[in-house]
N, CA, C and O atoms as a GROMACS GRO file, in nm:
protein
  240
    1UNK      N    1  10.217   1.507   9.239
    1UNK     CA    2  10.214   1.641   9.295
    1UNK      C    3  10.131   1.736   9.208
    1UNK      O    4  10.162   1.856   9.202
    2UNK      N    5  10.029   1.687   9.143
    2UNK     CA    6   9.946   1.775   9.062
    2UNK      C    7   9.825   1.820   9.144
    2UNK      O    8   9.782   1.753   9.238
    3UNK      N    9   9.773   1.934   9.107
    3UNK     CA   10   9.658   1.989   9.177
    3UNK      C   11   9.533   1.909   9.140
    3UNK      O   12   9.529   1.842   9.037
    4UNK      N   13   9.434   1.917   9.225
    4UNK     CA   14   9.309   1.846   9.198
    4UNK      C   15   9.238   1.912   9.080
    4UNK      O   16   9.224   2.034   9.075
    5UNK      N   17   9.194   1.832   8.988
    5UNK     CA   18   9.127   1.884   8.869
    5UNK      C   19   8.981   1.910   8.904
    5UNK      O   20   8.913   1.824   8.960
    6UNK      N   21   8.934   2.030   8.870
    6UNK     CA   22   8.795   2.065   8.896
    6UNK      C   23   8.728   2.100   8.764
    6UNK      O   24   8.792   2.148   8.671
    7UNK      N   25   8.600   2.075   8.759
    7UNK     CA   26   8.522   2.108   8.641
    7UNK      C   27   8.464   2.248   8.663
    7UNK      O   28   8.378   2.266   8.750
    8UNK      N   29   8.509   2.345   8.586
    8UNK     CA   30   8.467   2.484   8.606
    8UNK      C   31   8.318   2.502   8.581
    8UNK      O   32   8.254   2.586   8.644
    9UNK      N   33   8.263   2.424   8.489
    9UNK     CA   34   8.120   2.435   8.461
    9UNK      C   35   8.039   2.396   8.584
    9UNK      O   36   7.941   2.462   8.618
   10UNK      N   37   8.081   2.289   8.652
   10UNK     CA   38   8.010   2.245   8.773
   10UNK      C   39   8.023   2.347   8.884
   10UNK      O   40   7.927   2.372   8.958
   11UNK      N   41   8.140   2.406   8.898
   11UNK     CA   42   8.161   2.507   9.002
   11UNK      C   43   8.073   2.629   8.974
   11UNK      O   44   8.011   2.684   9.065
   12UNK      N   45   8.067   2.669   8.848
   12UNK     CA   46   7.986   2.785   8.809
   12UNK      C   47   7.838   2.758   8.837
   12UNK      O   48   7.767   2.844   8.889
   13UNK      N   49   7.792   2.638   8.803
   13UNK     CA   50   7.652   2.604   8.826
   13UNK      C   51   7.622   2.595   8.976
   13UNK      O   52   7.514   2.637   9.020
   14UNK      N   53   7.713   2.542   9.054
   14UNK     CA   54   7.692   2.533   9.198
   14UNK      C   55   7.684   2.671   9.261
   14UNK      O   56   7.602   2.695   9.350
   15UNK      N   57   7.768   2.763   9.214
   15UNK     CA   58   7.765   2.900   9.265
   15UNK      C   59   7.632   2.967   9.229
   15UNK      O   60   7.574   3.038   9.311
   16UNK      N   61   7.584   2.944   9.107
   16UNK     CA   62   7.457   3.001   9.063
   16UNK      C   63   7.342   2.944   9.146
   16UNK      O   64   7.251   3.018   9.184
   17UNK      N   65   7.345   2.814   9.174
   17UNK     CA   66   7.240   2.753   9.256
   17UNK      C   67   7.239   2.811   9.397
   17UNK      O   68   7.132   2.834   9.454
   18UNK      N   69   7.356   2.835   9.452
   18UNK     CA   70   7.364   2.892   9.587
   18UNK      C   71   7.306   3.033   9.589
   18UNK      O   72   7.236   3.071   9.683
   19UNK      N   73   7.336   3.112   9.485
   19UNK     CA   74   7.282   3.248   9.477
   19UNK      C   75   7.131   3.244   9.461
   19UNK      O   76   7.060   3.324   9.522
   20UNK      N   77   7.080   3.152   9.379
   20UNK     CA   78   6.936   3.138   9.361
   20UNK      C   79   6.867   3.095   9.490
   20UNK      O   80   6.758   3.142   9.521
   21UNK      N   81   6.931   3.007   9.565
   21UNK     CA   82   6.874   2.963   9.692
   21UNK      C   83   6.867   3.077   9.792
   21UNK      O   84   6.771   3.088   9.868
   22UNK      N   85   6.968   3.162   9.792
   22UNK     CA   86   6.969   3.278   9.882
   22UNK      C   87   6.856   3.374   9.846
   22UNK      O   88   6.787   3.425   9.934
   23UNK      N   89   6.836   3.398   9.717
   23UNK     CA   90   6.728   3.484   9.670
   23UNK      C   91   6.593   3.424   9.707
   23UNK      O   92   6.502   3.495   9.749
   24UNK      N   93   6.579   3.293   9.691
   24UNK     CA   94   6.454   3.225   9.723
   24UNK      C   95   6.422   3.237   9.872
   24UNK      O   96   6.307   3.257   9.909
   25UNK      N   97   6.524   3.224   9.957
   25UNK     CA   98   6.502   3.240  10.101
   25UNK      C   99   6.452   3.380  10.134
   25UNK      O  100   6.361   3.397  10.215
   26UNK      N  101   6.512   3.481  10.071
   26UNK     CA  102   6.469   3.619  10.095
   26UNK      C  103   6.326   3.639  10.049
   26UNK      O  104   6.248   3.708  10.116
   27UNK      N  105   6.290   3.581   9.936
   27UNK     CA  106   6.153   3.594   9.884
   27UNK      C  107   6.053   3.521   9.973
   27UNK      O  108   5.941   3.568   9.990
   28UNK      N  109   6.092   3.408  10.029
   28UNK     CA  110   6.002   3.337  10.120
   28UNK      C  111   5.971   3.422  10.242
   28UNK      O  112   5.858   3.424  10.291
   29UNK      N  113   6.071   3.492  10.290
   29UNK     CA  114   6.051   3.580  10.406
   29UNK      C  115   5.963   3.698  10.369
   29UNK      O  116   5.871   3.733  10.443
   30UNK      N  117   5.990   3.760  10.254
   30UNK     CA  118   5.919   3.882  10.215
   30UNK      C  119   5.776   3.854  10.172
   30UNK      O  120   5.686   3.932  10.204
   31UNK      N  121   5.752   3.746  10.099
   31UNK     CA  122   5.622   3.725  10.038
   31UNK      C  123   5.544   3.609  10.098
   31UNK      O  124   5.428   3.588  10.061
   32UNK      N  125   5.602   3.535  10.187
   32UNK     CA  126   5.536   3.416  10.241
   32UNK      C  127   5.470   3.438  10.374
   32UNK      O  128   5.465   3.347  10.456
   33UNK      N  129   5.418   3.557  10.398
   33UNK     CA  130   5.355   3.586  10.526
   33UNK      C  131   5.210   3.628  10.505
   33UNK      O  132   5.174   3.678  10.398
   34UNK      N  133   5.128   3.609  10.606
   34UNK     CA  134   4.989   3.650  10.598
   34UNK      C  135   4.979   3.801  10.617
   34UNK      O  136   5.075   3.867  10.656
   35UNK      N  137   4.862   3.853  10.589
   35UNK     CA  138   4.840   3.997  10.602
   35UNK      C  139   4.860   4.043  10.747
   35UNK      O  140   4.919   4.148  10.772
   36UNK      N  141   4.813   3.964  10.842
   36UNK     CA  142   4.828   4.000  10.984
   36UNK      C  143   4.975   4.002  11.024
   36UNK      O  144   5.018   4.090  11.099
   37UNK      N  145   5.052   3.906  10.976
   37UNK     CA  146   5.195   3.903  11.008
   37UNK      C  147   5.266   4.024  10.947
   37UNK      O  148   5.354   4.082  11.011
   38UNK      N  149   5.229   4.061  10.826
   38UNK     CA  150   5.290   4.178  10.762
   38UNK      C  151   5.257   4.305  10.839
   38UNK      O  152   5.344   4.390  10.860
   39UNK      N  153   5.131   4.318  10.881
   39UNK     CA  154   5.091   4.437  10.957
   39UNK      C  155   5.162   4.442  11.091
   39UNK      O  156   5.203   4.549  11.135
   40UNK      N  157   5.177   4.328  11.156
   40UNK     CA  158   5.246   4.323  11.285
   40UNK      C  159   5.392   4.365  11.271
   40UNK      O  160   5.440   4.446  11.349
   41UNK      N  161   5.461   4.311  11.171
   41UNK     CA  162   5.602   4.347  11.154
   41UNK      C  163   5.617   4.492  11.113
   41UNK      O  164   5.714   4.558  11.152
   42UNK      N  165   5.523   4.544  11.035
   42UNK     CA  166   5.527   4.686  10.997
   42UNK      C  167   5.507   4.774  11.119
   42UNK      O  168   5.574   4.877  11.133
   43UNK      N  169   5.416   4.736  11.208
   43UNK     CA  170   5.392   4.814  11.330
   43UNK      C  171   5.515   4.812  11.421
   43UNK      O  172   5.551   4.914  11.479
   44UNK      N  173   5.579   4.698  11.432
   44UNK     CA  174   5.700   4.688  11.513
   44UNK      C  175   5.810   4.774  11.453
   44UNK      O  176   5.883   4.842  11.526
   45UNK      N  177   5.823   4.772  11.321
   45UNK     CA  178   5.924   4.853  11.253
   45UNK      C  179   5.900   5.002  11.276
   45UNK      O  180   5.993   5.078  11.302
   46UNK      N  181   5.773   5.045  11.267
   46UNK     CA  182   5.741   5.186  11.291
   46UNK      C  183   5.774   5.225  11.434
   46UNK      O  184   5.828   5.333  11.459
   47UNK      N  185   5.742   5.138  11.529
   47UNK     CA  186   5.770   5.165  11.670
   47UNK      C  187   5.920   5.177  11.695
   47UNK      O  188   5.965   5.268  11.764
   48UNK      N  189   5.998   5.085  11.638
   48UNK     CA  190   6.142   5.090  11.655
   48UNK      C  191   6.202   5.215  11.591
   48UNK      O  192   6.292   5.277  11.647
   49UNK      N  193   6.152   5.253  11.474
   49UNK     CA  194   6.200   5.374  11.407
   49UNK      C  195   6.168   5.498  11.490
   49UNK      O  196   6.252   5.586  11.506
   50UNK      N  197   6.046   5.503  11.543
   50UNK     CA  198   6.006   5.618  11.624
   50UNK      C  199   6.090   5.625  11.751
   50UNK      O  200   6.131   5.734  11.793
   51UNK      N  201   6.116   5.511  11.812
   51UNK     CA  202   6.197   5.507  11.933
   51UNK      C  203   6.340   5.553  11.904
   51UNK      O  204   6.399   5.628  11.982
   52UNK      N  205   6.395   5.507  11.793
   52UNK     CA  206   6.531   5.544  11.755
   52UNK      C  207   6.538   5.693  11.721
   52UNK      O  208   6.633   5.761  11.761
   53UNK      N  209   6.439   5.744  11.648
   53UNK     CA  210   6.438   5.886  11.613
   53UNK      C  211   6.422   5.974  11.736
   53UNK      O  212   6.470   6.087  11.738
   54UNK      N  213   6.354   5.923  11.839
   54UNK     CA  214   6.336   5.999  11.962
   54UNK      C  215   6.466   6.018  12.038
   54UNK      O  216   6.476   6.107  12.123
   55UNK      N  217   6.565   5.937  12.010
   55UNK     CA  218   6.693   5.947  12.079
   55UNK      C  219   6.796   6.028  12.001
   55UNK      O  220   6.911   6.040  12.044
   56UNK      N  221   6.755   6.084  11.888
   56UNK     CA  222   6.849   6.166  11.810
   56UNK      C  223   6.877   6.296  11.882
   56UNK      O  224   6.790   6.352  11.949
   57UNK      N  225   6.998   6.344  11.868
   57UNK     CA  226   7.033   6.472  11.925
   57UNK      C  227   6.991   6.583  11.829
   57UNK      O  228   7.003   6.567  11.708
   58UNK      N  229   6.941   6.694  11.882
   58UNK     CA  230   6.900   6.803  11.793
   58UNK      C  231   7.022   6.867  11.727
   58UNK      O  232   7.128   6.882  11.788
   59UNK      N  233   7.005   6.905  11.602
   59UNK     CA  234   7.113   6.972  11.531
   59UNK      C  235   7.111   7.120  11.566
   59UNK      O  236   7.007   7.185  11.558
   60UNK      N  237   7.226   7.173  11.604
   60UNK     CA  238   7.234   7.316  11.638
   60UNK      C  239   7.306   7.392  11.532
   60UNK      O  240   7.322   7.514  11.543
   0.00000   0.00000   0.00000
């Protein structure tokens, strides 16, 4: 009836690897695109922001 023994060093390293993998995925998305793809996504973002701002209610 004893609990399963775990190696804390391995758990710590596995957690660090998972965090590094998450950061690497984010960097692949941010830096792994061509100039045309970056410009396209920036244009879409500006359009969405402008559309959203157009629906704001005026402050009285």
